[in-house]
Each structure stands twice: as C-alpha cells, then as structure tokens.
C-alpha positions in Angstrom: 28.1 34.5 96.6 30.1 34.4 99.5 33.6 34.4 99.7 34.7 31.2 100.0 37.7 32.2 102.4 34.9 34.1 104.7 32.8 30.6 104.8 35.6 28.7 105.8 36.6 31.1 108.8 33.2 31.8 109.3 31.7 28.1 109.5 29.1 28.7 112.2 27.9 32.0 111.1 27.2 31.0 107.6 25.5 27.9 109.2 23.5 29.9 111.3 22.0 31.7 108.4 21.4 28.9 106.4 19.5 27.8 109.3 17.6 30.7 109.7 16.8 30.9 106.2 15.8 27.2 106.2 18.1 26.4 103.3 20.1 22.8 102.5 23.4 23.1 104.2 26.2 22.1 102.4 28.9 23.9 104.6 31.0 21.0 106.0 31.8 19.5 102.0 32.9 22.9 101.2 34.7 23.3 104.0 36.2 19.9 103.2 36.9 20.8 99.6 38.9 23.8 100.0 41.3 22.3 102.4 41.4 19.3 99.1 42.1 22.4 96.9 44.5 24.4 99.3 46.9 21.3 99.6 46.2 20.5 95.4 47.2 24.3 94.8 50.2 23.7 97.1 51.3 20.2 95.1 50.8 22.4 92.1 53.1 25.1 93.1 55.8 22.8 94.3 55.6 20.8 91.1 56.1 24.2 88.9 59.0 25.4 91.3 60.9 22.0 90.7 60.3 22.3 87.0 61.9 26.1 86.8 65.0 24.8 89.0 65.3 21.4 86.9 65.1 24.0 83.7 67.8 25.8 85.8 70.6 23.0 86.2 70.1 21.4 83.0 72.6 23.4 81.2 74.9 23.3 83.7 74.7 19.3 83.8 76.9 17.0 81.4 75.2 14.9 78.9 74.6 11.8 81.6 73.5 14.2 84.3 71.0 15.7 81.6 69.4 12.7 80.7 68.5 12.0 84.2 66.7 15.6 84.3 65.0 15.1 81.3 63.6 12.2 82.7 62.5 14.3 85.9 61.6 17.0 83.6 59.1 14.4 81.8 57.8 12.7 85.3 56.9 16.5 86.7 55.0 17.2 83.3 52.8 14.0 84.2 52.2 14.7 87.8 51.3 18.4 86.9 49.1 17.7 84.2 46.8 14.9 86.8 47.1 17.2 89.4 46.2 20.1 87.5 42.8 17.8 86.0 42.5 16.8 89.9 42.0 20.7 90.8 39.6 21.3 87.8 37.6 18.5 88.8 37.2 19.5 92.3 36.3 23.5 91.2 34.0 21.7 88.6 32.2 20.0 92.2 33.1 23.2 94.5 31.0 26.0 92.4 27.5 24.6 92.5 28.0 24.3 95.9 29.0 27.7 96.5 26.1 29.2 94.3 23.6 27.5 96.5 24.9 29.3 99.8 22.5 32.0 100.9 23.7 35.4 102.0 23.5 35.1 105.6 20.6 37.4 107.4 21.5 40.4 108.9 20.8 40.6 112.9 17.7 42.3 112.5 15.9 39.5 110.8 13.2 37.7 112.6 13.3 34.4 113.0 10.3 32.2 111.1 9.2 29.8 108.5 7.4 31.6 106.5 5.1 34.9 105.6 3.2 34.4 108.7 6.3 34.7 111.2 6.9 38.2 109.3 7.4 41.1 111.9 4.7 44.2 111.5 6.9 47.3 111.8 3.6 49.6 111.2 0.6 50.4 109.3 -0.7 53.5 107.3 -4.8 54.1 107.8 -7.5 52.0 108.8 -8.4 48.9 107.0 -11.1 50.0 104.8 -15.0 49.4 105.7 -18.2 49.9 103.5 -21.8 50.1 104.4 -22.5 47.5 101.3 -21.1 44.3 100.6 -18.0 45.1 98.8 -17.3 43.3 95.1 -14.0 41.7 94.6 -11.6 42.8 92.0 -12.5 40.4 89.3 -16.2 41.5 89.3 -15.6 44.9 89.4 -13.1 44.0 86.7 -15.8 42.5 84.4 -18.9 45.1 85.4 -16.5 47.9 84.1 -15.4 46.1 80.9 -11.6 47.0 82.2 -10.2 43.2 83.3 -10.9 40.0 80.9 -9.9 37.1 82.6 -11.7 34.5 81.0 -10.7 35.7 77.3 -6.7 35.8 78.8 -7.2 32.1 79.7 -8.6 31.1 76.1 -5.8 32.9 74.6 -2.5 32.1 76.9 -4.2 29.8 79.7 -4.6 30.0 83.2 -2.9 32.9 85.3 -3.3 35.1 82.1 -5.7 38.2 81.4 -6.3 40.9 79.5 -6.1 44.8 80.8 -8.6 46.9 78.7 -10.0 50.8 78.5 -9.8 52.5 82.0 -7.6 50.0 83.5 -5.2 50.8 80.8 -4.8 54.5 81.4 -5.0 53.8 85.0 -1.9 51.8 84.5 0.4 54.9 82.4 -1.0 57.2 85.5 0.7 54.8 87.9 3.8 54.8 85.9 4.0 58.7 85.7 3.1 59.0 89.2 5.6 56.6 90.6 8.3 57.7 88.1 8.3 61.5 88.9 8.5 60.5 93.0 11.6 58.1 92.3 13.5 60.2 89.4 13.1 63.0 92.5 15.6 60.9 94.5 18.2 60.4 91.5 17.3 57.2 90.0 17.7 57.3 86.3 15.2 56.0 84.2 16.0 52.4 82.1 13.9 50.4 79.7 15.8 47.1 80.0 15.9 43.8 77.9 13.5 41.2 78.9 15.1 38.2 78.1 18.9 38.0 79.5 21.4 35.2 79.0 21.6 32.6 81.8 25.3 34.1 83.6 22.7 37.0 84.1 20.4 35.0 86.4 23.3 33.4 88.5 24.8 36.9 88.9 21.3 38.3 90.7 20.9 35.0 92.6 18.2 33.7 91.0 19.9 30.6 89.9 20.2 27.9 90.6 17.6 28.2 93.8 14.3 29.6 91.9 15.3 28.3 88.6 12.0 26.4 87.8 10.2 29.9 88.5 11.6 31.2 85.3 10.7 30.7 81.8 13.4 29.5 79.6 13.1 30.5 75.5 14.7 28.6 72.8 17.3 26.2 74.6 18.4 24.6 71.8 19.2 28.1 69.8 19.1 31.6 72.1 18.8 29.8 75.3 17.7 32.9 76.7 15.3 33.5 80.1 12.5 36.0 80.6 12.9 37.7 83.8 10.5 37.6 87.0 11.8 41.4 87.1 13.9 44.2 86.1 16.0 43.9 89.2 18.0 41.4 87.1 18.9 43.3 83.8 19.6 46.6 86.3 21.9 44.6 88.1 23.6 43.4 85.0 24.1 47.3 83.9 27.5 47.1 85.7 28.4 43.6 85.3 32.1 42.7 85.8 32.8 46.4 86.0 34.8 48.9 88.3 33.2 51.9 89.5 34.6 55.0 91.0 33.7 55.4 94.3 33.1 58.9 93.7 30.2 58.4 91.8 28.4 55.9 93.9 25.3 55.7 94.6 24.2 54.8 91.3 20.4 54.6 91.0 18.2 52.9 88.4 14.6 52.6 87.9 13.6 50.2 85.5 9.9 49.6 83.9 9.7 46.0 82.3 7.3 43.1 81.5 7.8 40.6 84.5 7.1 36.9 83.9 6.6 34.2 86.7 5.9 30.6 86.3 4.8 30.4 89.9 5.4 26.8 89.7 5.4 26.4 93.9 1.9 28.0 93.7 -0.5 25.1 92.8 -4.0 25.7 94.5 -2.8 29.6 96.1 -4.6 32.4 94.5 -6.2 30.9 91.6 -9.0 33.2 90.7 -8.5 36.6 89.9 -4.9 38.6 89.2 -3.3 38.3 92.8 -0.8 35.6 91.4 -0.2 35.8 87.8 2.3 34.7 85.1 2.8 37.7 83.2 2.9 41.8 84.6 4.1 44.7 84.4 6.3 46.3 87.1 8.8 49.7 88.0 11.8 48.5 89.9 14.3 50.4 91.5 17.9 49.3 92.1 20.8 51.0 93.7 25.0 50.1 93.5 26.2 51.9 96.5 29.0 52.0 99.4 29.1 49.0 101.6 28.9 52.0 104.3 25.8 53.3 103.2 23.7 50.2 102.2 21.6 50.0 105.4 20.7 53.6 104.5 20.1 53.2 101.2 17.5 50.4 102.1 15.6 53.2 104.2 15.5 55.4 101.4 14.1 52.9 98.8 11.7 51.7 101.4 10.5 55.4 102.5 10.0 56.0 98.3 8.0 52.8 98.3 6.0 53.9 101.5 5.4 57.5 100.2 4.1 56.2 96.6 1.2 53.8 98.5 0.5 56.5 101.2 0.0 59.0 98.2 -2.5 56.6 96.7 -4.2 56.2 100.0 -3.9 52.6 100.5 -4.3 50.9 103.9 -1.1 48.7 104.2 1.6 47.3 106.9 5.3 47.2 106.6 7.0 43.8 107.5 10.3 42.9 108.5 10.6 39.8 106.1 11.5 36.9 108.5 14.7 34.4 107.7 12.5 31.7 106.1 10.8 33.8 103.6 13.8 35.8 102.9 15.4 33.6 100.0 19.0 33.5 98.9 20.0 36.8 98.0 18.5 39.1 100.6 20.1 40.1 103.8 17.5 41.5 104.7 13.9 42.7 103.4 10.8 44.7 103.8 7.4 44.4 102.3 4.3 46.6 102.0 1.5 44.7 102.1 -1.5 46.4 101.0 -5.3 45.9 102.5 -7.4 43.6 100.2 -11.0 44.0 102.0 -12.6 40.9 100.2 -9.8 38.7 101.7 -10.2 40.6 105.0 -6.0 40.5 104.8 -3.2 42.3 103.7 -1.5 41.3 101.1 2.5 41.9 99.5 2.7 44.7 96.9 6.1 46.0 97.3 9.4 44.4 98.6 12.7 46.2 99.1 15.9 44.2 99.7 19.3 44.8 100.6 21.9 41.8 99.3 25.1 43.3 100.8 27.9 42.3 98.2 26.4 38.9 97.4 24.9 39.8 93.7 28.4 42.3 93.1 30.5 39.5 94.2 28.6 36.9 91.6 28.4 39.8 88.9 32.1 41.3 89.4 30.8 44.4 90.2 33.6 46.4 92.2 34.4 49.9 93.1 37.7 51.7 93.4 38.5 54.3 95.9 40.6 57.4 96.0 43.6 55.2 96.8 42.9 52.7 94.1 41.5 50.2 96.4 39.0 48.0 95.0 36.2 45.9 96.9 32.8 44.7 95.8 29.9 47.4 96.0 26.2 46.6 97.7 23.1 46.2 96.0 19.6 46.8 96.7 16.7 46.5 94.9 12.9 47.4 95.7 9.2 47.6 93.9 8.5 50.9 92.9 4.6 49.6 91.4 3.7 45.6 90.5 0.7 46.6 88.7 -1.7 43.6 89.0 -1.3 43.6 92.7 -1.8 47.2 92.7 -5.0 47.1 90.7 -6.5 44.8 92.8 -5.5 47.1 96.1 -6.9 50.1 94.1 -10.0 48.2 92.8 -11.4 46.8 95.8 -10.6 49.6 98.3 -11.9 52.5 96.3 -15.2 50.7 94.9 -18.2 52.2 95.2 -21.6 50.9 96.0 -23.0 51.8 92.4 -20.1 49.6 90.9 -17.8 52.6 89.7 -14.3 52.9 91.1 -12.8 56.3 92.5 -9.5 57.0 90.8 -6.7 58.3 93.8 -6.5 61.9 93.7 -3.2 61.8 92.8 -3.8 59.9 89.5 -6.3 62.0 88.3 -4.0 64.7 86.9 -2.5 61.8 84.8 -6.1 60.7 83.5 -7.7 64.0 82.3 -9.4 65.0 85.7 -11.5 62.4 85.9 -12.4 61.2 89.7 -14.4 57.7 88.8 -14.1 55.1 86.3 -17.7 53.9 85.5 -19.1 51.2 83.5 -18.2 51.2 79.9 -19.9 48.7 76.9 
C-alpha cells in the first residue's frame, strides 16, 4: 500500500505507475476523498477545541449563562457525532481504493502489456538439441512411471497429478541442493503454515487484486486461505513489528505446498504440469534496509541463477515489463527455462522487490540507532518451483531410450545414480 500523503503529493507519478502497470486508476477519487477527509478532521478538531473551551467556561458562569453553555455543549456533542460518522463512512470508502493502488514501477522497468514485452537481459547455454524426436514431459513421466496425471485428475480434477518413484526422490534432491546454496547466504530455513488469515493476503498485496486466484477454506467457520506461495507467511513473520536496524537484513527460506486456482488461465497449458493447482516450492524472503534493497534484489537473482546453472538447464533472464508486473512489485526478474518440445522459454523462477509496499500494509518497520522508525523493504524470490523444474529437467535431460540423465549436482542426493530408468 502507498502512503496516502505520498499519493496526493505525487499524483502524476502514481498515475503513471498505474498506466505502466495497466491498472485501473482511482487516483482522482482518492485525492477528492483525501480533501474531504482533511476538512472533516479540521471540523472535528474545531468542535473538540470548542468543547474544551466551553467546559472550562461553565464553572465561571452564573446559572442563566450556564444553561446556554449546556445547550451549546449538547449541540457540539451532536455535531461531533455526525462529523465522526461522516469520517468513518469516508474512510470505509477510501480504504479499498488505497488497497487497489499498485506499487509504482522503478524507472528500469520496461514498458509493455504482457510477458511478450519482457526484456531479455541475458541467456545461459544454448537451447537443447537432440538427434532423435524428443518426448514431452508427460510421455516421459508415463514411460518412467514417475508422473501420473490421469489418476490425479480422477482423484482431484484437472491440473492435479501424482508424483511417483524417482521423481519423488528427485524433488527431495532438489530441496537439499537448493537449501544448501541458499542457506550459505544467511537465509534461515522455515516450514511455514499453508493456511493464513485474510489480513495476511492483504498485507502481502494478493488481496484484493488476486483474490480470485486463492482457495478459500471454511468461510463460515475458520475463514482461512490456502497460500499460493510461502511469500505470504514469510512476510507475516514480522507483521506489526518494529525491527532493530542493526539486525537487518533478515533472510528466510521457506518450503511449502502452494495452491493456485489458475482462474485466469482457461485454455492455457491444459496438458502436463506447467500450470497446476498444487505444487511444492522453495521461496526466499528478505526484510532489508531500504538503502540496500536493490543490492538484495541482485543477490536473490544471483542465487536463482546459481541454482539453475548448477542444474545446467538452458535459460534466459528477463526484466518483467510493467503490464506483467502485478500490484506489489516495483521490479521483477524472471528466469525462463528452455522447454524443448514447446520450442520456447517458460518461467521457472521470479524475484521481486516490493520496496515498502508490503511493509506498509503489514506494519513492519525498523528502528535506527537514533530511535527513528521507517518501513523496511521486502523482497522475495523462487528457490525451486517443483512442477516447472520437473518439466525442464525431464525434457532437457531425456535420452533416446526413454531414460533421463540426472543432473550431476543432484546425484549425491540420489545415491550416486546417473539416470532415471523405466520401472514397472
């Protein structure tokens, strides 16, 4: 969330941010309500000041004069009640508008409407080529008996699947491999809750913008939400807290199940596990001094690249354009892996600098050595998103006989084995 005063004092900048993000613009209405709110606050202050003044005058007056002052006090009380209700009603109208205002993109964010306009920054390795007709990950998974989409659909519906046998072991290997690299940079490991309250979704900026993408659980009783990323509970670790500046940065890495409705993806990626409702993910999250957030962003990106490079998967890094950025992020970088059977790069990780947007909503501040308080900056980044990394590994490391070569860095976690082979 942006500071109301900042919006009013930087209308053109905030409007340009909305334009760049292709977001609906309520800024004029916010400015109008701000002005009305300011006038109401002044009126309330004046009424209270007069109440105090009359209260002091009453003991000094005779009986007839007191009667007039008592009548005025009653009128002041009635007027104050009306004005306070008007302020409450105005704030009720203003708050949802403020929550919908996106974080303005940083100047380095390119213009563009969607992922087709993202700016390619660099590539690693060349797209994988084969001297045989490559199979897609669904065919490979069925042949090796490591992926069962048919039974997953029968059990839970479309976009669900079973992970089996060697692919289970591959996931555990990926978890160990990624955690060792990430923890070496000072990230503390966390197993967070996967059900959160509504305020957690609001604090991280997923509500109201992405509410249709989140699963709601027991609305008439528990009224909880399944997380789409560990970013949400990791951010809430310091909800409504004041952090000593000397302890920053605070870095966490969480492993969790993730659940996404994919409500806006009708007709997209209907085959396979590129776009699914449930997957496991390792997520990095940092609370930092605002002066170091750009540097932290590069650190998280470098860790993501180190992990994917270690797996030797061809990829490209993109600077995400304004229209593809989402509400909380001021800047986001994606890593897109080469998917041979699709003949294109697909996103497997992202990392975002949300500046003070989440911290302001989550009331997360730091205190410096002089006792001054300000909002921290928060950043997040994917360590490993399992479903998509499975696709990248299975398709890029497949062999003509149907086996899949295990990336060398994962072999120590899989008993030294070099390949996944067919199992009945």
